[in-house]
C-alpha positions in Angstrom: -73.4 5.7 141.6 -73.5 3.0 144.2 -76.9 2.3 145.6 -76.2 2.5 149.3 -79.9 2.0 150.2 -79.9 -1.1 148.2 -76.8 -2.4 149.8 -78.2 -1.8 153.3 -81.4 -3.6 152.3 -79.3 -6.6 151.1 -77.4 -6.6 154.4 -80.5 -6.7 156.4 -81.8 -9.6 154.2 -78.6 -11.5 154.6 -78.6 -11.0 158.4 -82.2 -12.3 158.5 -81.1 -15.4 156.6 -78.2 -15.9 159.0 -80.4 -15.6 162.1 -82.8 -18.1 160.5 -79.9 -20.5 159.9 -78.8 -20.1 163.5 -82.4 -20.9 164.7 -82.5 -24.1 162.6 -79.1 -25.2 164.1 -80.1 -24.3 167.6 -83.3 -26.3 167.4 -81.3 -29.5 166.7 -79.4 -29.4 170.1 -80.6 -29.2 173.7 -80.1 -25.6 174.7 -79.8 -25.0 178.5 -80.4 -21.3 179.3 -78.2 -19.7 181.9 -79.4 -19.8 185.5 -76.4 -18.1 186.8 -74.6 -21.2 188.0 -71.9 -21.1 185.3 -71.6 -17.4 184.8 -68.7 -17.1 187.3 -67.2 -20.4 186.4 -66.3 -19.5 182.8 -64.3 -16.5 183.9 -61.0 -16.2 185.7 -62.3 -13.6 188.2 -62.2 -16.1 191.1 -58.6 -17.1 190.5 -57.5 -15.4 193.7 -59.5 -17.9 195.8 -56.9 -20.6 195.3 -53.2 -20.6 196.1 -50.9 -21.4 193.2 -53.7 -20.5 190.6 -53.3 -16.8 191.5 -49.5 -16.7 190.7 -50.3 -15.4 187.2 -53.6 -13.9 186.1 -54.9 -15.0 182.7 -58.2 -13.1 182.4 -59.3 -15.2 179.4 -59.3 -18.3 181.6 -62.0 -20.1 183.6 -62.4 -21.3 187.2 -60.6 -24.1 189.0 -64.1 -25.1 190.2 -65.5 -25.7 186.7 -64.3 -29.3 186.3 -65.9 -30.5 189.5 -69.2 -28.6 188.7 -69.4 -30.3 185.3 -68.8 -33.8 186.8 -71.6 -33.2 189.2 -74.0 -31.6 186.6 -73.6 -34.6 184.3 -73.4 -37.3 187.0 -70.0 -38.4 185.9 -68.5 -40.6 188.7 -65.0 -39.3 189.7 -63.8 -42.9 189.9 -64.5 -43.2 186.1 -62.1 -40.4 185.2 -58.5 -41.4 185.2 -56.9 -39.3 182.4 -57.8 -35.7 181.6 -56.7 -33.6 178.7 -56.6 -29.8 178.1 -55.3 -29.2 174.6 -55.2 -25.4 175.1 -54.2 -25.3 178.7 -53.1 -21.6 179.0 -52.0 -21.2 182.6 -53.0 -24.7 183.6 -56.4 -24.3 185.2 -57.8 -27.7 184.2 -54.6 -29.4 185.3 -54.6 -27.7 188.7 -58.3 -28.6 189.0 -57.2 -32.2 188.7 -54.9 -31.6 191.7 -58.0 -30.3 193.5 -60.0 -33.4 192.6 -57.2 -35.6 193.8 -57.2 -33.8 197.2 -61.0 -34.2 197.6 -61.0 -37.9 196.5 -57.9 -39.4 198.1 -56.8 -42.7 196.7 -58.3 -42.1 193.3 -55.7 -42.4 190.5 -55.8 -39.4 188.2 -53.5 -38.1 185.5 -53.6 -34.9 183.4 -52.0 -33.6 180.3 -52.0 -30.1 178.9 -50.7 -28.7 175.6 -50.0 -25.0 175.0 -48.4 -23.3 172.0 -47.3 -20.1 173.7 -44.0 -20.9 175.4 -44.5 -18.4 178.2 -47.9 -19.7 179.1 -46.7 -23.3 179.0 -43.9 -22.3 181.4 -46.6 -20.8 183.8 -48.6 -24.0 183.7 -45.6 -26.3 184.2 -44.2 -24.1 187.0 -47.5 -24.1 188.9 -47.9 -27.9 188.6 -44.6 -28.4 190.3 -45.7 -26.5 193.4 -45.0 -29.5 195.6 -41.3 -29.6 194.6 -40.4 -26.2 195.8 -38.6 -25.7 199.1 -40.3 -22.7 200.8 -37.3 -21.6 202.8 -35.1 -21.7 199.6 -37.6 -19.5 197.7 -37.9 -17.1 200.6 -34.1 -16.7 201.0 -33.4 -16.4 197.3 -36.1 -13.8 196.9 -34.6 -11.8 199.8 -31.2 -12.0 198.1 -32.6 -10.7 194.8 -34.4 -7.9 196.6 -31.2 -7.0 198.5 -29.7 -6.3 195.1 -26.3 -7.8 195.7 -26.6 -10.5 193.0 -28.1 -8.2 190.4 -26.0 -7.5 187.3 -25.9 -4.3 185.3 -25.3 -3.6 181.7 -27.7 -6.1 180.3 -28.7 -5.6 176.7 -32.3 -4.5 176.2 -34.3 -6.9 174.0 -34.9 -5.7 170.5 -38.7 -5.5 170.9 -39.5 -1.9 170.1 -42.2 -1.7 172.9 -39.5 -2.1 175.5 -37.6 0.9 174.2 -40.5 3.3 174.9 -40.3 5.4 178.0 -44.0 5.4 178.4 -43.8 1.6 178.7 -40.8 1.3 181.1 -38.7 3.9 182.8 -35.1 3.1 181.5 -33.8 2.7 185.1 -36.7 0.3 186.0 -36.0 -1.7 182.8 -32.3 -2.1 183.6 -33.3 -3.2 187.1 -35.7 -5.8 185.7 -33.2 -7.1 183.2 -30.6 -7.4 186.0 -33.0 -9.4 188.2 -33.8 -11.8 185.3 -30.0 -12.3 184.7 -29.5 -13.0 188.4 -32.4 -15.5 188.5 -30.9 -17.4 185.5 -27.2 -17.4 186.5 -26.8 -16.6 190.2 -29.3 -18.8 191.9 -29.3 -22.5 192.5 -32.1 -25.1 192.3 -34.0 -25.2 189.0 -37.4 -25.6 190.6 -37.0 -22.6 192.9 -35.6 -20.5 190.0 -38.6 -21.2 187.9 -41.0 -20.1 190.7 -39.0 -16.9 191.1 -39.1 -16.3 187.4 -42.9 -16.7 187.4 -43.2 -14.2 190.2 -40.9 -11.9 188.2 -43.3 -12.3 185.2 -46.3 -11.5 187.2 -44.7 -8.2 188.4 -43.8 -7.0 184.8 -47.2 -5.3 184.1 -47.4 -3.6 187.5 -44.1 -1.8 186.9 -45.0 -0.8 183.4 -47.1 1.9 181.9 -49.3 -0.5 180.0 -52.4 -2.6 180.7 -53.7 -5.7 179.0 -56.9 -4.4 177.6 -58.9 -6.6 175.2 -56.9 -7.5 172.2 -53.8 -5.4 172.8 -51.5 -3.7 175.3 -52.7 -0.2 176.0 -50.6 2.7 177.1 -52.1 4.2 180.3 -50.5 7.7 180.8 -51.8 8.2 184.3 -51.2 4.7 185.5 -49.9 4.3 189.1 -46.8 2.1 188.6 -45.2 0.1 191.4 -41.5 0.4 192.1 -39.6 -2.7 190.8 -38.7 -3.9 194.3 -42.2 -3.5 195.6 -43.8 -5.4 192.7 -41.3 -8.2 193.0 -41.6 -8.4 196.8 -45.4 -8.6 196.5 -45.3 -11.4 193.8 -42.6 -13.5 195.7 -44.3 -13.0 199.1 -47.5 -14.5 197.5 -45.6 -17.5 196.2 -44.0 -18.1 199.7 -47.4 -17.7 201.3 -49.1 -20.1 198.9 -46.5 -22.8 199.3 -47.2 -23.0 203.0 -50.9 -23.7 202.5 -51.1 -25.4 199.0 -51.3 -28.9 200.4 -54.5 -28.0 202.1 -56.2 -27.5 198.7 -54.3 -29.7 196.3 -52.8 -33.2 196.0 -49.9 -33.8 193.6 -50.7 -36.1 190.6 -48.9 -37.1 187.5 -49.6 -34.0 185.4 -47.6 -32.2 182.7 -48.0 -29.1 180.5 -46.2 -29.6 177.3 -45.3 -27.2 174.5 -47.3 -28.3 171.5 -50.1 -27.9 169.0 -53.5 -28.3 170.7 -55.2 -28.8 167.4 -53.4 -32.0 166.4 -52.3 -32.9 170.0 -48.7 -33.1 168.8 -45.5 -32.2 170.5 -42.8 -31.4 168.0 -45.0 -33.0 165.3 -45.2 -36.3 167.3 -48.7 -37.2 168.7 -48.7 -36.9 172.5 -51.5 -39.4 172.9 -52.6 -42.9 172.0 -55.9 -43.6 170.4 -58.6 -43.9 173.1 -56.5 -42.7 175.9 -58.5 -39.9 177.7 -61.7 -40.2 179.7 -62.4 -36.4 179.7 -61.3 -33.3 177.8 -61.9 -29.9 179.2 -60.7 -26.7 177.4 -61.4 -23.3 176.1 -60.0 -22.6 172.6 -59.2 -19.0 171.6 -62.4 -17.2 170.8 -63.1 -15.7 167.4 -62.6 -12.2 168.7 -59.4 -11.0 166.9 -57.2 -11.4 170.1 -53.7 -12.3 169.3 -52.3 -13.8 172.6 -48.8 -13.6 171.2 -49.2 -9.8 171.1 -51.0 -9.6 174.5 -48.2 -11.5 176.3 -45.3 -10.1 174.3 -43.7 -8.3 177.2 -43.5 -11.5 179.2 -42.3 -13.5 176.2 -39.4 -11.1 175.6 -38.5 -10.1 179.1 -38.5 -13.7 180.4 -36.3 -14.8 177.4 -38.8 -17.1 175.6 -38.4 -15.0 172.5 -35.3 -13.1 171.5 -35.6 -12.2 167.8 -38.3 -10.8 165.6 -38.2 -13.9 163.5 -38.9 -16.1 166.5 -41.8 -13.8 167.4 -43.3 -13.9 163.9 -42.9 -17.7 163.7 -44.8 -18.1 167.0 -47.7 -16.0 165.6 -47.9 -18.3 162.5 -48.2 -21.3 164.8 -51.2 -20.0 166.7 -54.9 -20.8 166.4 -56.4 -19.0 163.4 -58.5 -16.7 165.6 -56.9 -13.3 164.8 -55.8 -11.3 161.7 -52.3 -10.3 162.9 -50.8 -12.4 160.2 -52.0 -13.9 156.9 -52.0 -17.6 157.7 -50.8 -19.8 154.9 -52.4 -22.9 156.2 -55.0 -24.5 153.8 -58.6 -25.2 154.6 -59.0 -29.0 155.2 -62.6 -29.2 156.3 -63.9 -28.8 152.7 -62.2 -32.2 151.8 -64.4 -34.0 154.3 -67.8 -34.9 152.8 -69.3 -35.0 156.3 -68.8 -31.2 156.6 -71.0 -30.1 153.7 -73.7 -28.8 156.0 -71.1 -26.9 158.0 -69.7 -25.4 154.8 -73.2 -24.3 153.9 -73.8 -22.6 157.2 -70.4 -20.8 156.9 -71.4 -19.6 153.4 -74.5 -18.0 155.0 -72.4 -16.4 157.7 -69.9 -15.0 155.2 -72.6 -13.7 152.9 -73.9 -11.6 155.8 -70.5 -9.8 156.3 -70.3 -6.1 155.4 -68.9 -5.7 151.8 -66.1 -3.3 152.9 -62.4 -3.3 153.0 -62.3 -5.9 155.7 -64.3 -8.5 153.9 -61.3 -10.5 152.5 -59.5 -10.9 155.8 -62.7 -11.6 157.7 -63.6 -14.3 155.2 -60.2 -16.0 155.6 -60.3 -15.6 159.3 -63.7 -17.2 159.7 -62.9 -20.2 157.5 -59.5 -20.7 159.1 -61.0 -20.5 162.6 -63.7 -23.1 162.1 -61.3 -25.3 160.2 -59.0 -25.3 163.3 -62.0 -26.3 165.4 -62.7 -29.1 162.9 -59.1 -30.3 163.2 -59.2 -30.0 167.0 -62.4 -32.0 167.4 -61.3 -34.6 165.0 -58.2 -35.3 167.0 -60.0 -35.1 170.3 -62.5 -37.7 169.1 -59.6 -40.1 168.3 -58.0 -39.4 171.7 -61.1 -40.2 173.7 -62.1 -43.6 175.1 -65.6 -44.7 174.0 -68.1 -42.9 176.2 -65.6 -40.2 177.0 -66.6 -36.6 177.5 -65.6 -33.3 175.9 -66.5 -29.9 177.6 -65.6 -27.0 175.4 -66.0 -23.4 176.7 -66.5 -21.2 173.7 -67.5 -17.5 173.2 -69.5 -16.0 170.5 -68.6 -12.6 168.9 -69.8 -9.7 167.0 -68.2 -8.4 163.8 -68.8 -5.3 161.6 -68.9 -1.5 161.8 -69.5 -0.3 165.4 -71.4 2.7 164.2 -74.3 0.7 162.8 -75.6 -2.0 165.3 -78.2 -3.1 162.8 -75.5 -4.4 160.4 -73.2 -6.0 162.9 -72.9 -9.7 162.3 -73.2 -12.2 165.2 -70.9 -15.2 165.0 -72.5 -18.0 166.9 -69.4 -20.1 167.4 -71.2 -22.4 169.9 -73.7 -23.4 167.2 -71.2 -23.9 164.4 -68.8 -25.9 166.6 -71.7 -28.0 167.8 -72.6 -28.7 164.1 -69.0 -29.6 163.4 -69.0 -32.0 166.4 -72.2 -33.7 165.3 -71.0 -34.0 161.7 -67.9 -35.8 163.0 -70.0 -38.3 164.9 -69.9 -36.8 168.5 -73.1 -36.7 170.4 -73.9 -33.1 171.4 -75.5 -33.5 174.8 -76.2 -29.8 175.4 -75.2 -26.3 174.7 -75.1 -24.9 178.2 -75.3 -21.1 178.0 -73.1 -19.8 180.8 -73.7 -16.1 180.4 -74.9 -13.5 178.0 -72.6 -10.6 177.0 -74.1 -7.2 177.4 -73.9 -5.3 174.2 -76.4 -3.4 172.2 -77.3 -5.5 169.1 -80.6 -6.6 167.5 -79.2 -10.2 167.7 -77.8 -10.0 171.2 -79.2 -13.4 172.2 -76.3 -14.9 170.3 -73.7 -12.9 172.2 -72.9 -15.4 174.9 -70.4 -17.8 176.3 -71.4 -21.4 176.3 -70.2 -24.8 177.4 -70.5 -27.4 174.7 -71.1 -30.8 176.3 -70.2 -33.7 173.9 -69.7 -37.4 174.3 -68.0 -40.1 172.2 -70.5 -42.8 171.3 -69.7 -46.2 172.7 
């Protein structure tokens, strides 16, 4: 008979070894405890404060104000920053922050580049960055035409995504209305820029009309949810866009900025590097956290309803291209970090982490997930190091997580991603200036001090 008491005793021992390993790593780097300054800056809760940024809410994002706060905190002169990169740009927060910097420092030449694997999120970023190209009167009149309904087609085929065929997700009449609006935006309107802004407003209305809510790592059916009527949701979204266009120039200054569809790990667009060695002065980003969230799944309604995905094969292929931060698919990519002799210490720390995992039916996929995740961080930092100018800065917003059975807090395993990523960075030759703790996550756990979001501050040596 299996000795459960002995197993539990081993788990406690392995967890103690893991915490000891974390403490040793933590002692190597300057750790700045949170004073509350960054707690609101690493979340997207303040997105509503700025026009343009609020056009689509990505709750996993950070604040437009983070970039300027970091420049001030680390005494980085604005005039020394000419090219900024965000390799996981999401809805373009870093890029729009560069528009904000340009407004506050007129005459300073600044360029920005973002990469994003999810084609819907890349569309959101690129559409927001072109805010200065849109004619407000055209957007207003075309939105009015769509709301009038005269240009809306009927009989559109429902996408094959099974979620869209559920009545508790969309009322069939509302779904037909939404599909007709999308068809009209695509084929009845003129002006590509204005069409894109209207499609973005359309995308931001999709959840309000539905019976679902983005909740953690999935879409949740909410039976008693108060749904907006299609016309009301669209009118609200498009009115916001028109309103923001009238005041955006008070907050932002257009610069040369692009959000491209590509791999943020290798900084490649269609397998071609999108940078030259030593090109960027500063890199600010937040990679996907090791929290099992599959963003392809979370934003699948927008992907399908806006036409960025049209078949199950395309949807599956997109999942396989994502950062290895979730177990939705079994990634075939090999581990490359173990071929780099500089990573021996990192490999040893990962072994301690994996040994502490519960020996249950989830052990195999968790092991693969953890090794894949930190291998992707290794690949990412290696390419970022090459892309930086000597003396250039990297600011990486990363969140730690907790894994294991929820019914036994004593055996839940803290994954201190900030410490392991800092160790990878140091092993690659980056100088880790600080691990700035932005906020602690309130969960009951014996090792709750490691449940936090941090900003890793790194610099390329001259």
